[in-house]
C-alpha positions as CSV (number, residue, x, y, z in Angstrom):
1,M,0.0,0.1,-0.3
2,Y,2.8,2.5,0.8
3,C,0.5,5.1,2.0
4,I,-2.7,5.7,4.2
5,S,-4.0,7.8,1.1
6,F,-5.0,3.5,-0.7
7,K,-7.6,3.4,1.9
8,P,-10.2,5.4,1.1
9,I,-9.3,4.7,-2.7
10,V,-10.2,1.3,-2.2
11,E,-12.9,2.2,-0.2
12,R,-14.5,4.3,-2.6
13,Q,-14.1,1.3,-6.0
14,L,-15.7,-1.7,-3.0
15,K,-18.0,-0.5,-0.6
16,D,-21.0,-0.2,-2.0
17,E,-20.4,-3.0,-4.1
18,K,-23.1,-5.7,-3.8
19,G,-21.4,-8.9,-2.0
20,I,-18.2,-6.9,-0.2
21,K,-19.0,-7.5,3.2
22,S,-15.7,-6.1,4.7
23,I,-12.5,-4.6,3.7
24,K,-9.8,-4.9,6.5
25,F,-6.5,-3.0,5.9
26,D,-2.5,-3.7,7.0
27,Y,-0.2,-1.4,7.1
28,L,2.5,-3.1,7.9
29,T,2.2,-6.1,5.8
30,D,0.6,-3.9,3.0
31,R,-2.0,-6.1,2.7
32,I,-5.5,-5.6,2.5
33,I,-8.2,-8.1,3.3
34,V,-11.8,-7.9,1.4
35,E,-14.0,-10.6,2.9
36,F,-17.3,-11.1,-0.1
37,D,-19.6,-13.4,-0.8
38,P,-19.0,-15.5,-3.6
39,S,-22.7,-15.5,-5.5
40,V,-22.9,-12.5,-5.5
41,L,-19.0,-11.2,-6.4
42,T,-16.6,-12.9,-7.7
43,R,-12.7,-12.2,-7.3
44,E,-12.5,-11.2,-11.4
45,E,-15.1,-8.4,-10.5
46,I,-12.9,-6.9,-7.3
47,K,-9.9,-7.4,-9.2
48,Y,-11.1,-5.7,-11.8
49,R,-11.6,-2.6,-9.7
50,L,-9.0,-2.7,-7.4
51,N,-7.1,-2.6,-10.9
52,K,-9.4,0.5,-12.3
53,S,-7.7,2.6,-8.9
54,G,-4.6,2.2,-9.6
55,Y,-2.9,-0.9,-7.6
56,K,-2.3,-4.0,-8.8
57,F,-4.5,-7.1,-7.5
58,V,-2.8,-9.9,-6.0
59,R,-4.5,-12.7,-4.6
60,L,-2.7,-14.5,-1.4
61,G,-5.0,-16.9,-0.6
62,D,-8.7,-18.5,0.2
63,R,-9.2,-16.2,3.2
64,G,-9.3,-13.2,1.0
65,F,-6.9,-11.0,-0.6
């Protein structure tokens, strides 16, 4: 993430998206954890939204991004 400006940008892109349950930011590890309902929203749709914000999407695991 490298700076705190990442949080409002990501929140703006994802917070109103149907299927998003929570967004958590970890500045120490430069990670974001997105909890979502896969029956409503896919990882690819989330990836598209993050990439649209200008940030690189990296899948970290099945529990989130």
